[in-house]
C-alpha beads as a LAMMPS data file, in Angstrom:
LAMMPS data file: protein, C-alpha beads

498 atoms
497 bonds

1 atom types
1 bond types

-500.0 500.0 xlo xhi
-500.0 500.0 ylo yhi
-500.0 500.0 zlo zhi

Masses

1 110.0

Atoms # bond

1 1 1 7.492 -130.180 305.107
2 1 1 9.832 -132.256 302.977
3 1 1 8.419 -134.601 300.338
4 1 1 8.501 -138.329 300.738
5 1 1 10.686 -139.940 298.039
6 1 1 11.092 -143.338 296.595
7 1 1 14.606 -144.544 295.584
8 1 1 15.093 -143.454 291.975
9 1 1 16.126 -146.922 290.658
10 1 1 13.040 -148.455 292.428
11 1 1 10.822 -145.731 291.029
12 1 1 11.777 -146.376 287.362
13 1 1 11.440 -150.142 287.880
14 1 1 7.870 -149.764 289.092
15 1 1 6.669 -146.982 286.903
16 1 1 7.180 -145.798 283.346
17 1 1 8.199 -142.110 283.229
18 1 1 6.858 -139.789 280.479
19 1 1 8.348 -136.389 280.134
20 1 1 7.725 -133.338 278.079
21 1 1 9.560 -130.063 277.627
22 1 1 8.538 -126.625 276.640
23 1 1 11.733 -124.707 275.837
24 1 1 11.659 -120.936 275.524
25 1 1 14.400 -119.085 273.609
26 1 1 14.756 -115.341 273.661
27 1 1 15.540 -114.167 270.095
28 1 1 18.423 -111.868 269.456
29 1 1 16.592 -109.175 267.396
30 1 1 17.498 -105.485 267.690
31 1 1 14.023 -104.635 268.897
32 1 1 11.195 -106.263 270.634
33 1 1 8.565 -108.473 269.085
34 1 1 5.707 -105.943 268.863
35 1 1 7.409 -102.510 269.333
36 1 1 10.480 -100.570 268.619
37 1 1 11.958 -100.696 272.139
38 1 1 15.540 -102.019 272.121
39 1 1 15.978 -105.724 272.844
40 1 1 19.092 -105.974 275.064
41 1 1 20.036 -107.628 278.285
42 1 1 20.098 -105.483 281.486
43 1 1 19.988 -101.747 281.513
44 1 1 18.452 -99.401 283.956
45 1 1 14.999 -100.702 285.003
46 1 1 12.077 -99.606 282.817
47 1 1 14.491 -97.721 280.412
48 1 1 14.021 -99.937 277.374
49 1 1 10.307 -99.500 276.898
50 1 1 7.690 -97.889 274.718
51 1 1 3.993 -97.340 275.408
52 1 1 3.381 -100.743 273.746
53 1 1 5.915 -102.440 276.063
54 1 1 3.947 -101.398 279.053
55 1 1 0.431 -101.808 277.648
56 1 1 -0.668 -98.171 277.713
57 1 1 -4.165 -97.538 276.349
58 1 1 -4.178 -96.956 272.541
59 1 1 -0.687 -98.380 272.008
60 1 1 -0.831 -100.775 269.068
61 1 1 1.603 -103.598 268.310
62 1 1 3.375 -104.279 265.046
63 1 1 5.075 -107.619 264.241
64 1 1 8.818 -107.748 264.042
65 1 1 9.647 -109.376 260.645
66 1 1 13.137 -110.480 261.880
67 1 1 11.453 -112.210 264.735
68 1 1 9.263 -114.091 262.342
69 1 1 12.328 -115.017 260.163
70 1 1 14.097 -116.293 263.212
71 1 1 11.099 -118.449 264.250
72 1 1 11.019 -119.936 260.774
73 1 1 14.799 -120.643 260.943
74 1 1 14.185 -122.631 264.167
75 1 1 11.223 -124.418 262.725
76 1 1 13.149 -125.552 259.676
77 1 1 16.210 -126.595 261.758
78 1 1 13.921 -128.853 263.732
79 1 1 12.322 -130.407 260.647
80 1 1 9.053 -128.739 261.160
81 1 1 6.378 -127.838 258.588
82 1 1 5.999 -123.989 258.277
83 1 1 2.464 -122.705 258.295
84 1 1 1.230 -120.921 255.181
85 1 1 -0.808 -118.692 257.492
86 1 1 -0.873 -118.367 261.273
87 1 1 -2.017 -115.795 263.702
88 1 1 -1.345 -114.399 267.144
89 1 1 -3.677 -114.834 270.100
90 1 1 -4.142 -113.299 273.472
91 1 1 -3.358 -115.547 276.420
92 1 1 -5.338 -114.014 279.265
93 1 1 -3.755 -114.313 282.610
94 1 1 -2.851 -111.944 285.444
95 1 1 0.787 -111.007 284.761
96 1 1 2.014 -108.244 287.064
97 1 1 5.050 -108.034 284.754
98 1 1 2.873 -107.664 281.585
99 1 1 0.956 -104.552 282.258
100 1 1 -1.716 -105.315 279.669
101 1 1 -2.681 -108.527 281.656
102 1 1 -2.327 -110.836 278.654
103 1 1 0.451 -112.305 276.724
104 1 1 0.561 -112.109 272.966
105 1 1 1.250 -115.703 271.841
106 1 1 0.019 -118.272 269.468
107 1 1 -2.620 -120.855 270.319
108 1 1 -4.006 -123.254 267.744
109 1 1 -2.114 -121.685 264.812
110 1 1 1.697 -121.973 265.382
111 1 1 4.245 -120.815 262.905
112 1 1 5.951 -124.240 262.866
113 1 1 4.695 -127.754 263.747
114 1 1 5.361 -131.539 263.438
115 1 1 9.130 -131.787 263.824
116 1 1 11.643 -133.963 265.607
117 1 1 15.229 -133.709 266.905
118 1 1 17.642 -136.532 267.249
119 1 1 19.844 -136.139 270.241
120 1 1 23.048 -137.956 271.198
121 1 1 23.598 -139.142 274.705
122 1 1 26.905 -139.418 276.494
123 1 1 27.503 -143.049 275.488
124 1 1 26.730 -142.301 271.847
125 1 1 23.152 -143.696 271.981
126 1 1 20.633 -141.691 269.818
127 1 1 17.111 -140.796 270.969
128 1 1 14.539 -138.908 268.820
129 1 1 12.429 -136.272 270.634
130 1 1 9.113 -135.621 268.764
131 1 1 8.243 -131.875 268.478
132 1 1 4.613 -130.764 268.450
133 1 1 5.104 -127.168 267.549
134 1 1 7.274 -123.995 267.800
135 1 1 5.331 -120.826 268.201
136 1 1 6.071 -117.141 268.574
137 1 1 5.295 -115.042 271.650
138 1 1 6.622 -112.269 273.879
139 1 1 8.480 -112.458 277.143
140 1 1 7.163 -110.911 280.362
141 1 1 9.061 -108.445 282.554
142 1 1 10.915 -109.233 285.720
143 1 1 9.515 -109.178 289.332
144 1 1 11.898 -108.477 292.250
145 1 1 10.459 -109.284 295.598
146 1 1 11.807 -107.236 298.526
147 1 1 12.085 -108.561 302.056
148 1 1 11.352 -112.275 301.388
149 1 1 13.874 -115.082 301.782
150 1 1 15.987 -115.687 298.762
151 1 1 14.022 -113.179 296.666
152 1 1 10.775 -115.166 297.009
153 1 1 7.419 -113.538 297.228
154 1 1 6.651 -115.228 300.459
155 1 1 7.321 -112.892 303.294
156 1 1 8.075 -110.059 300.955
157 1 1 7.084 -106.518 302.010
158 1 1 6.746 -105.201 298.391
159 1 1 7.666 -106.080 294.801
160 1 1 9.408 -104.124 292.041
161 1 1 8.654 -104.592 288.375
162 1 1 11.169 -104.115 285.588
163 1 1 9.480 -103.963 282.136
164 1 1 12.733 -103.929 280.179
165 1 1 12.243 -107.681 279.245
166 1 1 8.460 -107.282 278.535
167 1 1 7.897 -107.807 274.857
168 1 1 11.193 -109.497 274.105
169 1 1 10.661 -112.029 271.268
170 1 1 10.353 -115.623 272.256
171 1 1 9.964 -118.872 270.423
172 1 1 8.533 -121.672 272.515
173 1 1 9.379 -125.288 271.285
174 1 1 6.821 -127.773 272.694
175 1 1 7.703 -131.376 272.564
176 1 1 5.177 -134.208 272.312
177 1 1 5.199 -136.624 275.177
178 1 1 8.647 -138.260 275.295
179 1 1 8.125 -141.915 275.978
180 1 1 10.449 -144.953 276.042
181 1 1 13.392 -143.090 277.795
182 1 1 12.849 -145.088 281.049
183 1 1 15.592 -144.489 283.588
184 1 1 17.423 -142.290 281.133
185 1 1 14.618 -139.725 280.946
186 1 1 16.654 -137.110 282.876
187 1 1 19.655 -137.581 280.602
188 1 1 17.465 -137.439 277.453
189 1 1 15.868 -134.175 278.595
190 1 1 19.158 -132.510 279.363
191 1 1 20.671 -133.634 276.093
192 1 1 17.643 -132.407 274.170
193 1 1 17.795 -128.857 275.642
194 1 1 21.598 -128.797 275.153
195 1 1 21.055 -129.762 271.501
196 1 1 18.462 -126.965 271.125
197 1 1 20.905 -124.492 272.654
198 1 1 23.577 -125.515 270.226
199 1 1 21.155 -125.097 267.307
200 1 1 20.023 -121.612 268.484
201 1 1 23.600 -120.509 268.494
202 1 1 24.479 -122.130 265.146
203 1 1 21.406 -120.400 263.593
204 1 1 22.494 -117.033 265.017
205 1 1 19.023 -116.510 266.456
206 1 1 20.021 -116.034 270.086
207 1 1 23.086 -115.772 272.306
208 1 1 21.401 -118.674 274.051
209 1 1 23.090 -117.839 277.359
210 1 1 21.232 -119.978 279.890
211 1 1 22.591 -118.096 282.877
212 1 1 20.851 -114.949 281.557
213 1 1 17.634 -116.820 280.975
214 1 1 17.965 -116.658 277.155
215 1 1 17.008 -120.347 277.162
216 1 1 14.866 -121.903 279.827
217 1 1 12.681 -124.990 280.052
218 1 1 9.381 -125.892 281.645
219 1 1 9.719 -129.580 282.562
220 1 1 6.690 -131.925 282.559
221 1 1 6.838 -135.217 284.356
222 1 1 4.360 -137.944 284.776
223 1 1 4.306 -141.621 285.698
224 1 1 2.140 -144.542 284.541
225 1 1 1.917 -148.176 285.414
226 1 1 3.574 -149.372 282.149
227 1 1 4.174 -148.467 278.554
228 1 1 0.633 -149.490 277.541
229 1 1 -1.162 -147.664 280.339
230 1 1 -2.827 -144.311 279.961
231 1 1 -0.646 -141.211 280.626
232 1 1 -0.476 -140.154 284.307
233 1 1 -1.138 -136.790 285.858
234 1 1 1.743 -134.427 285.130
235 1 1 3.444 -131.707 287.022
236 1 1 5.278 -128.800 285.311
237 1 1 8.356 -127.339 286.920
238 1 1 8.834 -123.807 285.594
239 1 1 11.804 -121.997 284.125
240 1 1 14.647 -124.433 284.691
241 1 1 17.731 -122.855 283.095
242 1 1 20.629 -125.295 283.654
243 1 1 21.248 -128.806 282.200
244 1 1 22.000 -130.073 285.651
245 1 1 18.817 -128.570 286.971
246 1 1 16.744 -130.269 284.297
247 1 1 18.256 -133.662 285.105
248 1 1 17.760 -133.146 288.880
249 1 1 14.150 -131.894 288.544
250 1 1 13.130 -134.986 286.616
251 1 1 14.839 -137.261 288.953
252 1 1 13.238 -135.630 291.903
253 1 1 9.655 -135.561 290.455
254 1 1 9.937 -139.216 289.397
255 1 1 10.965 -140.172 292.989
256 1 1 8.310 -137.890 294.555
257 1 1 5.448 -138.938 292.324
258 1 1 6.395 -142.705 292.647
259 1 1 6.128 -142.410 296.486
260 1 1 2.713 -140.886 296.138
261 1 1 1.383 -143.464 293.786
262 1 1 2.892 -146.305 295.800
263 1 1 1.069 -145.190 298.862
264 1 1 -2.260 -145.056 297.111
265 1 1 -2.372 -141.233 296.643
266 1 1 -2.983 -139.151 293.573
267 1 1 -0.507 -136.800 291.908
268 1 1 -1.856 -133.199 291.818
269 1 1 -1.653 -131.465 288.474
270 1 1 0.228 -128.336 289.401
271 1 1 3.134 -126.045 288.510
272 1 1 6.198 -126.405 290.661
273 1 1 9.362 -124.460 291.163
274 1 1 12.884 -125.943 290.940
275 1 1 15.209 -125.229 293.881
276 1 1 18.975 -124.870 293.949
277 1 1 19.397 -128.240 295.558
278 1 1 17.541 -130.103 292.799
279 1 1 14.268 -130.469 294.596
280 1 1 10.890 -128.882 293.637
281 1 1 8.222 -127.192 295.654
282 1 1 4.516 -126.670 294.872
283 1 1 3.342 -123.600 293.055
284 1 1 -0.181 -123.227 291.858
285 1 1 -2.706 -125.665 290.491
286 1 1 -1.876 -126.151 286.818
287 1 1 -4.104 -124.288 284.392
288 1 1 -5.237 -125.967 281.117
289 1 1 -5.346 -124.105 277.845
290 1 1 -9.028 -123.449 278.305
291 1 1 -8.387 -121.516 281.421
292 1 1 -6.445 -118.926 279.526
293 1 1 -9.398 -118.032 277.280
294 1 1 -7.306 -117.673 274.223
295 1 1 -8.863 -115.618 271.444
296 1 1 -7.331 -114.138 268.233
297 1 1 -5.358 -110.928 268.778
298 1 1 -7.540 -108.283 267.077
299 1 1 -4.653 -105.769 266.625
300 1 1 -2.496 -108.045 264.535
301 1 1 -3.122 -109.435 261.015
302 1 1 -2.255 -113.066 260.217
303 1 1 1.356 -113.935 259.388
304 1 1 1.493 -115.574 255.967
305 1 1 5.204 -116.275 255.032
306 1 1 5.362 -116.856 251.311
307 1 1 6.759 -120.218 250.161
308 1 1 9.503 -118.324 248.254
309 1 1 10.644 -116.620 251.518
310 1 1 10.537 -119.837 253.425
311 1 1 12.785 -121.536 250.806
312 1 1 15.178 -118.590 250.825
313 1 1 15.565 -119.005 254.634
314 1 1 15.951 -122.804 254.211
315 1 1 18.739 -122.325 251.654
316 1 1 20.614 -119.949 253.924
317 1 1 20.557 -122.201 256.947
318 1 1 24.108 -122.915 258.281
319 1 1 25.501 -126.325 258.883
320 1 1 23.720 -127.678 261.935
321 1 1 25.607 -128.909 264.990
322 1 1 25.025 -132.629 264.579
323 1 1 26.216 -132.545 260.906
324 1 1 29.158 -130.380 261.874
325 1 1 30.230 -132.853 264.612
326 1 1 30.061 -135.779 262.133
327 1 1 32.169 -133.901 259.559
328 1 1 34.791 -132.669 262.045
329 1 1 35.076 -136.106 263.687
330 1 1 36.002 -137.564 260.282
331 1 1 38.311 -134.616 259.323
332 1 1 40.098 -134.705 262.684
333 1 1 40.252 -138.506 262.791
334 1 1 38.724 -138.651 266.268
335 1 1 37.233 -141.737 267.993
336 1 1 33.679 -141.568 269.242
337 1 1 34.988 -141.110 272.770
338 1 1 37.379 -138.417 271.846
339 1 1 34.655 -136.474 270.021
340 1 1 32.290 -136.758 272.978
341 1 1 35.014 -135.513 275.304
342 1 1 35.562 -132.458 273.022
343 1 1 31.845 -131.684 272.969
344 1 1 31.334 -132.186 276.614
345 1 1 34.285 -129.860 277.362
346 1 1 32.690 -127.131 275.200
347 1 1 35.893 -127.137 273.055
348 1 1 34.392 -127.983 269.626
349 1 1 34.098 -124.369 268.255
350 1 1 37.428 -123.352 269.835
351 1 1 39.243 -126.273 268.168
352 1 1 37.571 -125.636 264.871
353 1 1 38.423 -121.913 264.986
354 1 1 42.062 -122.779 265.866
355 1 1 42.318 -125.168 262.970
356 1 1 40.834 -122.534 260.603
357 1 1 43.504 -120.143 261.889
358 1 1 46.185 -122.355 260.410
359 1 1 46.894 -125.655 262.105
360 1 1 45.476 -129.121 262.261
361 1 1 42.456 -130.277 264.210
362 1 1 44.554 -132.773 266.098
363 1 1 47.142 -130.212 267.143
364 1 1 44.383 -127.780 268.157
365 1 1 42.664 -130.454 270.171
366 1 1 45.968 -131.276 271.955
367 1 1 46.189 -127.739 273.260
368 1 1 42.559 -127.048 274.144
369 1 1 41.912 -130.570 275.775
370 1 1 45.370 -130.554 277.480
371 1 1 47.191 -127.509 278.765
372 1 1 44.252 -125.113 278.316
373 1 1 41.675 -127.467 279.902
374 1 1 43.991 -127.712 282.933
375 1 1 44.409 -123.941 283.118
376 1 1 40.608 -123.453 282.907
377 1 1 40.029 -125.961 285.647
378 1 1 42.622 -124.285 287.890
379 1 1 40.994 -120.833 287.268
380 1 1 37.548 -122.401 287.674
381 1 1 36.275 -120.829 284.451
382 1 1 35.057 -122.129 281.093
383 1 1 37.441 -122.702 278.196
384 1 1 36.212 -119.738 276.186
385 1 1 36.875 -117.433 279.109
386 1 1 40.532 -118.081 279.080
387 1 1 42.799 -115.187 278.125
388 1 1 43.916 -116.845 274.820
389 1 1 42.385 -116.859 271.390
390 1 1 42.206 -119.584 268.810
391 1 1 44.502 -117.563 266.598
392 1 1 47.146 -117.401 269.367
393 1 1 46.910 -121.169 269.845
394 1 1 47.357 -121.586 266.169
395 1 1 50.402 -119.235 266.178
396 1 1 51.938 -121.214 269.024
397 1 1 51.572 -124.465 267.176
398 1 1 53.094 -122.835 264.172
399 1 1 56.164 -122.043 266.183
400 1 1 56.492 -125.688 267.266
401 1 1 55.926 -126.871 263.671
402 1 1 58.775 -124.583 262.422
403 1 1 61.136 -125.957 265.045
404 1 1 61.440 -122.522 266.868
405 1 1 59.828 -124.068 269.957
406 1 1 59.668 -127.550 271.530
407 1 1 56.541 -128.621 273.183
408 1 1 58.111 -127.952 276.515
409 1 1 59.080 -124.458 275.605
410 1 1 55.693 -123.892 274.009
411 1 1 54.000 -124.668 277.326
412 1 1 56.040 -121.965 278.949
413 1 1 55.152 -119.551 276.229
414 1 1 51.493 -120.432 276.666
415 1 1 51.827 -119.556 280.388
416 1 1 53.006 -116.143 279.307
417 1 1 50.173 -115.729 276.792
418 1 1 47.618 -116.527 279.533
419 1 1 49.326 -114.039 281.810
420 1 1 48.537 -111.286 279.332
421 1 1 52.189 -110.911 278.040
422 1 1 51.261 -110.804 274.499
423 1 1 51.086 -113.114 271.446
424 1 1 53.149 -116.285 271.376
425 1 1 56.012 -114.911 269.230
426 1 1 56.352 -111.827 271.415
427 1 1 56.387 -113.963 274.609
428 1 1 58.948 -116.401 273.242
429 1 1 61.233 -113.434 272.288
430 1 1 60.768 -111.522 275.565
431 1 1 61.403 -114.683 277.686
432 1 1 64.173 -115.936 275.510
433 1 1 62.524 -119.243 274.988
434 1 1 63.198 -120.117 271.353
435 1 1 65.079 -123.297 270.476
436 1 1 68.868 -122.930 270.222
437 1 1 69.367 -123.705 266.579
438 1 1 72.967 -122.604 266.229
439 1 1 74.668 -125.868 265.643
440 1 1 78.044 -124.457 266.388
441 1 1 76.855 -123.607 269.850
442 1 1 75.235 -127.079 270.264
443 1 1 78.595 -128.614 269.078
444 1 1 80.478 -126.731 271.679
445 1 1 78.079 -127.836 274.377
446 1 1 78.337 -131.493 273.217
447 1 1 82.192 -131.332 273.195
448 1 1 82.076 -129.889 276.748
449 1 1 79.784 -132.634 277.905
450 1 1 81.784 -135.304 276.362
451 1 1 85.021 -134.040 277.893
452 1 1 83.370 -134.162 281.298
453 1 1 82.208 -137.736 280.720
454 1 1 84.846 -139.354 278.569
455 1 1 83.675 -142.903 279.096
456 1 1 80.333 -142.111 277.403
457 1 1 81.956 -141.907 273.944
458 1 1 83.590 -145.267 274.434
459 1 1 80.237 -146.817 275.444
460 1 1 78.575 -145.427 272.361
461 1 1 81.301 -146.727 270.084
462 1 1 80.933 -150.049 271.840
463 1 1 77.274 -150.203 270.822
464 1 1 75.649 -148.848 273.910
465 1 1 73.887 -146.008 272.144
466 1 1 71.569 -145.380 275.026
467 1 1 74.547 -143.991 276.890
468 1 1 74.107 -140.877 274.688
469 1 1 71.226 -139.895 276.991
470 1 1 73.671 -138.678 279.574
471 1 1 75.262 -136.221 277.018
472 1 1 71.785 -135.186 275.778
473 1 1 70.784 -134.304 279.350
474 1 1 73.929 -132.282 279.925
475 1 1 73.434 -130.304 276.766
476 1 1 69.736 -129.594 277.519
477 1 1 70.816 -128.248 280.981
478 1 1 73.535 -126.179 279.404
479 1 1 71.040 -124.625 277.048
480 1 1 68.348 -124.294 279.675
481 1 1 66.114 -126.769 277.884
482 1 1 66.173 -124.710 274.685
483 1 1 67.711 -127.255 272.467
484 1 1 66.045 -129.789 270.213
485 1 1 66.836 -132.961 271.988
486 1 1 66.365 -135.036 268.813
487 1 1 68.801 -132.920 266.965
488 1 1 71.272 -132.946 269.887
489 1 1 71.221 -136.767 269.828
490 1 1 71.854 -136.820 266.105
491 1 1 74.902 -134.463 266.515
492 1 1 76.308 -136.535 269.433
493 1 1 76.220 -139.606 267.186
494 1 1 77.777 -137.812 264.408
495 1 1 80.670 -136.499 266.542
496 1 1 81.348 -139.815 268.352
497 1 1 80.990 -142.101 265.403
498 1 1 82.366 -139.729 262.792

Bonds

1 1 1 2
2 1 2 3
3 1 3 4
4 1 4 5
5 1 5 6
6 1 6 7
7 1 7 8
8 1 8 9
9 1 9 10
10 1 10 11
11 1 11 12
12 1 12 13
13 1 13 14
14 1 14 15
15 1 15 16
16 1 16 17
17 1 17 18
18 1 18 19
19 1 19 20
20 1 20 21
21 1 21 22
22 1 22 23
23 1 23 24
24 1 24 25
25 1 25 26
26 1 26 27
27 1 27 28
28 1 28 29
29 1 29 30
30 1 30 31
31 1 31 32
32 1 32 33
33 1 33 34
34 1 34 35
35 1 35 36
36 1 36 37
37 1 37 38
38 1 38 39
39 1 39 40
40 1 40 41
41 1 41 42
42 1 42 43
43 1 43 44
44 1 44 45
45 1 45 46
46 1 46 47
47 1 47 48
48 1 48 49
49 1 49 50
50 1 50 51
51 1 51 52
52 1 52 53
53 1 53 54
54 1 54 55
55 1 55 56
56 1 56 57
57 1 57 58
58 1 58 59
59 1 59 60
60 1 60 61
61 1 61 62
62 1 62 63
63 1 63 64
64 1 64 65
65 1 65 66
66 1 66 67
67 1 67 68
68 1 68 69
69 1 69 70
70 1 70 71
71 1 71 72
72 1 72 73
73 1 73 74
74 1 74 75
75 1 75 76
76 1 76 77
77 1 77 78
78 1 78 79
79 1 79 80
80 1 80 81
81 1 81 82
82 1 82 83
83 1 83 84
84 1 84 85
85 1 85 86
86 1 86 87
87 1 87 88
88 1 88 89
89 1 89 90
90 1 90 91
91 1 91 92
92 1 92 93
93 1 93 94
94 1 94 95
95 1 95 96
96 1 96 97
97 1 97 98
98 1 98 99
99 1 99 100
100 1 100 101
101 1 101 102
102 1 102 103
103 1 103 104
104 1 104 105
105 1 105 106
106 1 106 107
107 1 107 108
108 1 108 109
109 1 109 110
110 1 110 111
111 1 111 112
112 1 112 113
113 1 113 114
114 1 114 115
115 1 115 116
116 1 116 117
117 1 117 118
118 1 118 119
119 1 119 120
120 1 120 121
121 1 121 122
122 1 122 123
123 1 123 124
124 1 124 125
125 1 125 126
126 1 126 127
127 1 127 128
128 1 128 129
129 1 129 130
130 1 130 131
131 1 131 132
132 1 132 133
133 1 133 134
134 1 134 135
135 1 135 136
136 1 136 137
137 1 137 138
138 1 138 139
139 1 139 140
140 1 140 141
141 1 141 142
142 1 142 143
143 1 143 144
144 1 144 145
145 1 145 146
146 1 146 147
147 1 147 148
148 1 148 149
149 1 149 150
150 1 150 151
151 1 151 152
152 1 152 153
153 1 153 154
154 1 154 155
155 1 155 156
156 1 156 157
157 1 157 158
158 1 158 159
159 1 159 160
160 1 160 161
161 1 161 162
162 1 162 163
163 1 163 164
164 1 164 165
165 1 165 166
166 1 166 167
167 1 167 168
168 1 168 169
169 1 169 170
170 1 170 171
171 1 171 172
172 1 172 173
173 1 173 174
174 1 174 175
175 1 175 176
176 1 176 177
177 1 177 178
178 1 178 179
179 1 179 180
180 1 180 181
181 1 181 182
182 1 182 183
183 1 183 184
184 1 184 185
185 1 185 186
186 1 186 187
187 1 187 188
188 1 188 189
189 1 189 190
190 1 190 191
191 1 191 192
192 1 192 193
193 1 193 194
194 1 194 195
195 1 195 196
196 1 196 197
197 1 197 198
198 1 198 199
199 1 199 200
200 1 200 201
201 1 201 202
202 1 202 203
203 1 203 204
204 1 204 205
205 1 205 206
206 1 206 207
207 1 207 208
208 1 208 209
209 1 209 210
210 1 210 211
211 1 211 212
212 1 212 213
213 1 213 214
214 1 214 215
215 1 215 216
216 1 216 217
217 1 217 218
218 1 218 219
219 1 219 220
220 1 220 221
221 1 221 222
222 1 222 223
223 1 223 224
224 1 224 225
225 1 225 226
226 1 226 227
227 1 227 228
228 1 228 229
229 1 229 230
230 1 230 231
231 1 231 232
232 1 232 233
233 1 233 234
234 1 234 235
235 1 235 236
236 1 236 237
237 1 237 238
238 1 238 239
239 1 239 240
240 1 240 241
241 1 241 242
242 1 242 243
243 1 243 244
244 1 244 245
245 1 245 246
246 1 246 247
247 1 247 248
248 1 248 249
249 1 249 250
250 1 250 251
251 1 251 252
252 1 252 253
253 1 253 254
254 1 254 255
255 1 255 256
256 1 256 257
257 1 257 258
258 1 258 259
259 1 259 260
260 1 260 261
261 1 261 262
262 1 262 263
263 1 263 264
264 1 264 265
265 1 265 266
266 1 266 267
267 1 267 268
268 1 268 269
269 1 269 270
270 1 270 271
271 1 271 272
272 1 272 273
273 1 273 274
274 1 274 275
275 1 275 276
276 1 276 277
277 1 277 278
278 1 278 279
279 1 279 280
280 1 280 281
281 1 281 282
282 1 282 283
283 1 283 284
284 1 284 285
285 1 285 286
286 1 286 287
287 1 287 288
288 1 288 289
289 1 289 290
290 1 290 291
291 1 291 292
292 1 292 293
293 1 293 294
294 1 294 295
295 1 295 296
296 1 296 297
297 1 297 298
298 1 298 299
299 1 299 300
300 1 300 301
301 1 301 302
302 1 302 303
303 1 303 304
304 1 304 305
305 1 305 306
306 1 306 307
307 1 307 308
308 1 308 309
309 1 309 310
310 1 310 311
311 1 311 312
312 1 312 313
313 1 313 314
314 1 314 315
315 1 315 316
316 1 316 317
317 1 317 318
318 1 318 319
319 1 319 320
320 1 320 321
321 1 321 322
322 1 322 323
323 1 323 324
324 1 324 325
325 1 325 326
326 1 326 327
327 1 327 328
328 1 328 329
329 1 329 330
330 1 330 331
331 1 331 332
332 1 332 333
333 1 333 334
334 1 334 335
335 1 335 336
336 1 336 337
337 1 337 338
338 1 338 339
339 1 339 340
340 1 340 341
341 1 341 342
342 1 342 343
343 1 343 344
344 1 344 345
345 1 345 346
346 1 346 347
347 1 347 348
348 1 348 349
349 1 349 350
350 1 350 351
351 1 351 352
352 1 352 353
353 1 353 354
354 1 354 355
355 1 355 356
356 1 356 357
357 1 357 358
358 1 358 359
359 1 359 360
360 1 360 361
361 1 361 362
362 1 362 363
363 1 363 364
364 1 364 365
365 1 365 366
366 1 366 367
367 1 367 368
368 1 368 369
369 1 369 370
370 1 370 371
371 1 371 372
372 1 372 373
373 1 373 374
374 1 374 375
375 1 375 376
376 1 376 377
377 1 377 378
378 1 378 379
379 1 379 380
380 1 380 381
381 1 381 382
382 1 382 383
383 1 383 384
384 1 384 385
385 1 385 386
386 1 386 387
387 1 387 388
388 1 388 389
389 1 389 390
390 1 390 391
391 1 391 392
392 1 392 393
393 1 393 394
394 1 394 395
395 1 395 396
396 1 396 397
397 1 397 398
398 1 398 399
399 1 399 400
400 1 400 401
401 1 401 402
402 1 402 403
403 1 403 404
404 1 404 405
405 1 405 406
406 1 406 407
407 1 407 408
408 1 408 409
409 1 409 410
410 1 410 411
411 1 411 412
412 1 412 413
413 1 413 414
414 1 414 415
415 1 415 416
416 1 416 417
417 1 417 418
418 1 418 419
419 1 419 420
420 1 420 421
421 1 421 422
422 1 422 423
423 1 423 424
424 1 424 425
425 1 425 426
426 1 426 427
427 1 427 428
428 1 428 429
429 1 429 430
430 1 430 431
431 1 431 432
432 1 432 433
433 1 433 434
434 1 434 435
435 1 435 436
436 1 436 437
437 1 437 438
438 1 438 439
439 1 439 440
440 1 440 441
441 1 441 442
442 1 442 443
443 1 443 444
444 1 444 445
445 1 445 446
446 1 446 447
447 1 447 448
448 1 448 449
449 1 449 450
450 1 450 451
451 1 451 452
452 1 452 453
453 1 453 454
454 1 454 455
455 1 455 456
456 1 456 457
457 1 457 458
458 1 458 459
459 1 459 460
460 1 460 461
461 1 461 462
462 1 462 463
463 1 463 464
464 1 464 465
465 1 465 466
466 1 466 467
467 1 467 468
468 1 468 469
469 1 469 470
470 1 470 471
471 1 471 472
472 1 472 473
473 1 473 474
474 1 474 475
475 1 475 476
476 1 476 477
477 1 477 478
478 1 478 479
479 1 479 480
480 1 480 481
481 1 481 482
482 1 482 483
483 1 483 484
484 1 484 485
485 1 485 486
486 1 486 487
487 1 487 488
488 1 488 489
489 1 489 490
490 1 490 491
491 1 491 492
492 1 492 493
493 1 493 494
494 1 494 495
495 1 495 496
496 1 496 497
497 1 497 498
């Protein structure tokens, strides 16, 4: 049965939405969080496991130091305080894909706490998301349900469990209630998770590929009568791993909950599951922390990072995405709108790498946001998936700057590069596309064109210099577009007026 919905605009006029996000990131360590099994995506099912991964009796966990370091990096990047001592806890819950039937996590003693992240919305508005904590834990395995519709457990005849992902290091970033976003709550949430994704990549702690589940969000939504009213009952939509999905889930839940409240009903505290069409469906009644019966993990000692180590990690942090955007915007002399377009296109790193390879930011932006963006759209792929490297784009621009290619010829060369014909210089040579720079050859072509149109020279001498365009066009045709039109015009004027 489909849910009753209230129009979104009406819902946010009548109620004040409050959201919260629990964002999980899989860390890119070489091994798992508590054992030496390899941490890598995919692989034959149940091939990347140890006795600890599958919870065999007597198998004991050992903390991955690199995983702790990555968690500290994340905490520092989010402005959090780093605990002088913290410990792991057992979160007791029936997990068919965690064979020991509990998840090793952190409860009341997280590694990092009390932070905030300022995010930029599409129109340049800034919104600060308060962060309660970032804690370490392990991922579960993967269930595959056989026989049900769309891989769901409903109607399945049996289920398969792959433990390769069980024990993969996770950091979970838990926001405080995000208030004051109003109708922009979906946009704020998506921008927040996008900012986190960019930070994870900048820190080098994760590939942060959302399509692989490296980053996923549990999305909490509740409504209240107004900003001064108590918080409403929340729902939690699990494991949303696209920005569009985060936006859609929040919009749907606001509309669904508003319809329930307006009719005098009560919102049920429950987990829900996001669907491909942006809707949600009910899962189970939501458990509170007490239901998990957390208790300290007896097989692991407390983690007590020294202040010296924490400061070493802080000193080694790279430039964070927001600071980098501000710097590059100034260096490349871009407007706010131009910079937002670059970021939204996923072109920032590509343009930066192209500039570092030997050209200007403006020139690099011209190619990536112009010809290359069109090529990516035609091929229906992301910019970074195009068959061209930043170094090749810089080389192409270098050929233009040196006068060996015009912009028009460079576009033809780029087509060859994208087709796999080689680097720009090789393509230009193989296709015979370099600018005709032999001025004697150009002079001959000009003389031939003037002889064919003798009245043009008289018009130019009479002051109608725009008449030279006819000769320029003839020379460009004669050279198959491989002449520098500006130099051709100069030579025409010299010959006619000289």
